N, C-alpha and C positions, 0 to 999 in steps of 0.2 A: 639428540633425537635418539630415543631406544625401541630398538624394532625387535621383537620376536616371532619364528616363525616353530613351529612345534610340528615337525614332520614324523609320523610314523612307517619306518621302514614293513616292506616282508605282505603289504596288502594285496592279499588274496593266498596268503598261504595255505590258509581253515580258516572254516567257517568260525571258529574260535578269533582267532586274530582277527578276522575283518567285523564282528563283531564288536570287540574289545573295541576296534575304532571307530569304528560306526556313533558308539554310544558317548565316547569321548569328546568326539565333533560336535553332536546335538549339544553336550555339556558348557560346549563353550571351552573347553581347555586345547583341545587340539585343528590346527589351521589345516595342516596337507599332511598328505599319504602318499605313498609308493608303489606301485603294483605292482607287481610279481607278472612276466606276461609269459611266463612257463610255469606258472604257479598251480595247486590240482586247481583249485577253489576259484581261479581268477575271474571264469564266466558268474561265480553267484558275484564278488566284488563290484565286476560291472555291470550289473544287473540294478544294481544297489545303489550306487555314486549319483544313478538319478536325482534319488529323493533328499540328495546335500548338497545342492549349489554350490553352499559355502564352503565347501572344504577342497581346498587346489589338489589337483592330483598328475603325481608324475610318476614318471616309467626307471627300474627299478634293476635297471639293466642288470642282467645275471652271466657271467661269463665263466663262472665256478662254481663247484659246489651243486649242481643241477646239471638239468638238459635245455638242449637250444630249441630255439622254434624253425631251422632250416634245417633239414636232414643234414646230419652227419657227413654224406658223401660231398659236400657244398662247403662245407669248411671244417676237409681233414686237418689241418695244425689246429682247429679249436676245441672240436671234440673230438671221442675217438669212436669207431666203429659201432660202436656200445650203442651211441645215443647218449653220452654221458660227458660233461664236462668234470676236466681235473678234477680233483675231491677238494683238496686245501690250496688254499692261496701259497702255501711257502714251494710247492709243484709248480701251481701257475706262475706264479715268480720266476723260478731260477726254469725253466720255459722259454718263459717271455725272455731274460738277458740272452740266453742263446739263440735267441732267434726264428723260434719250433715257433711259435703262433704269429703268421702272418697279420699286419694290419689293415689289411685290404678285408681280412676274413673276422673280426672286431668292430669293421665299420657295416658290412653286411649282415653279423648277427641283430647287433646293437637297434640298425634299419629297420629292421624286422620285427625286433619286437617293440620298437617305438611305433610304427605304422599297425601293430594288432591291437594296442590302447586304441586307437584313432582310429581304426573300423569298427570296434564296439562302440563307437560316441561320445566317449573322452577326451576332454579340450587338456594337450599335457603342458601342464607347468613349469616342467624341468625335469631334468634326469639327475638319477646318482647311478650311482653300481653296488652290487652286493658285497659285500666284505672290503666296501672302497680301493676297487682297484684302479677305478680311474687316477689315484694319485701317483699312478705308474705314467709316463711322458706316453711310451707305444701303448696304453691302451687310451691316454686323455685325447691324443691327436685324432683318433679312428672314432672318439668317441663324439667330439666334438664335429669334423664331418659329419656324421650320422643324425645327430641335432640338428647342423643346418640344412641340412635333405629334407627334411622333418618340420622346419618352419619349428624349434621350440628353441627359447628365447636363455634358459637359466639352466645350470647346474649349480650341484651342490659345491661347495669348499672343503674337502674334508680335512681341513686342517686344523686342530683342536688348540688353542690359544696356550701360553703359559701359563698363565692363571685360572683356567678352568684343571687345568693339569696336575697341579698342584694342589687345588679345591677338591682331587677327587684322591682322597685317604686311602682307601681299600683296596684299590687297583693293584692288581702282581706287580712284581716289579720288572722284569723280562715283558711285558707291552706293556706298561710304563716307558720302556726306553726303547720300544721300536715307536712308538707314537712320536716321542723328542727325535729321531731319528730322523724318521718319514715327514719333516715337521721340515727340514732343511730342501725339502722339492715344495716348498709354498711361493718362493719367485715366480721359479720357472712354470707352474701351474694362473698365475695370474697375468702370466705376460699372454702367456697362447689362447685362456678364457678371451681376454680384454682384445687379442689379435683376430677370433674368433668371431666377436662379436656380440658375444653372450656375457650376462652378468650373474651375478655369486654374490654370496654373504662376504660381510670377518672373517668368518669361519665357521665353525662345529663346535657344540659342545654337549657332552655326554656320548660322544665315544670312548674314550678311556672307560668310559663307569656303564661300558654294554655289558648286560649280567648283574651287574650290582650295582642298580641304580634305584636307590630307595628312596623315600619323601626326604632323612635328612640329607644324604646327599643332595638332591633336586633342591633343597632350599637352600644348601650355601653354594652352590653351582649358580643359581640364578642373584641371590646375595651380592655377589662378586660381579656381577655382569655390567661392563663400563659400557657407555656408549655406543651404539653401533647398529649391528645388523646381520643378529647369530642366527643360527638354527639349531635348537634343540631336535639334534636326534634319540627317536627311541623306540623301542618295540615289543608294545604293547600286547597282549592278550589274553586268550582264556584259555586255559589248558585243557583239550580233549580227546575224546580218540583217533584224531584224524592227524594231532600234534602230535600224539606217539608213537605216527609212522613217519616222520618227519625226520631228516637228517640234520638234526638242530642243536646245538651246545645252549640255547636260552629255551627256557620251558615253564619253572617255577619263577625266574626271571618275570617272564611277561605280566603273569598277573600282580608281581610286587610294583612295573611301575605302572600298572596301568593303576591300582591307586594309590602310587606316587602322586600320578598327575590332578584324580580327581581333588587331593588330598591341599596340594602346594602353587599349585597354578591358580585357581582364582584366591586364594587369599594374599598371592603376592601379588599379581595384577591391582586388590584396593590396594594396598599398602604403596604401590609403587607406580601414583596414575599416569607418570611420563615413561612408561613400558607399554609400545603398541604391539599387538597381533599382529598378524601377517604371514601371506601364503606363498611362494615365487611366484606366483601368475600375476601379483601388486609389486613385486620387488624392484623394475627398472623404475616405475613411475610415486615412489615413495620418495617425500619433502627429506631432506639431510640436514 
């Protein structure tokens, strides 16, 4: 059996991102999206999801390159007095390895973000993280505790399998090397997730392709997908004035991904009836 979970990150980032995600779900090509509790247009996203009951809604926990929900005075190791997280993944990782970011603060902030979604009436199907910070054990452990405290039963597997990275031929070599290196943490990830009683997928695809995922690459990735449960990680959106004001490297690529999903997913499903679309809320009940 082959299951494909098509998940859009950054739900709530801007009105244009929100509109793209909801249009793709209505078109039947997107099954899931993760909301950013700290994003400017989170209220707009939360208000509209009630009209899309088939959309699985997760929490995109932000611990870097953004601002927290909690006051920075309550999480001084995680956020600066200015009310901002560390700006880059590299700085975050450096300080994490130095022991400058307490796990208790990560757990507290993650719990608060998840509960903000739940307070808005959203049934949180799963969690993932902005820039995949939970690939690091010192983030994964407190994140799993936050999920348990909030009754969330699934989490993204952020590790991309070799068959998918080898298909992503137009990715920068430096980023390709990072993905390969981080894949060595995969075994520990599965062990900790299982011990916490959560479910996850066999892997994520599209991670290395972030920023370069066009229709041709998407077809190549899906054509190589073996039996199993796979999450396609994507970042669709429409470019609008609000996006111009957001600190992100993903701009024109969001519209490119939107068009690629519409062009490829329906035809690929028709050609491969053995593939079933699903979302994280259905993960535990999927027949193997």
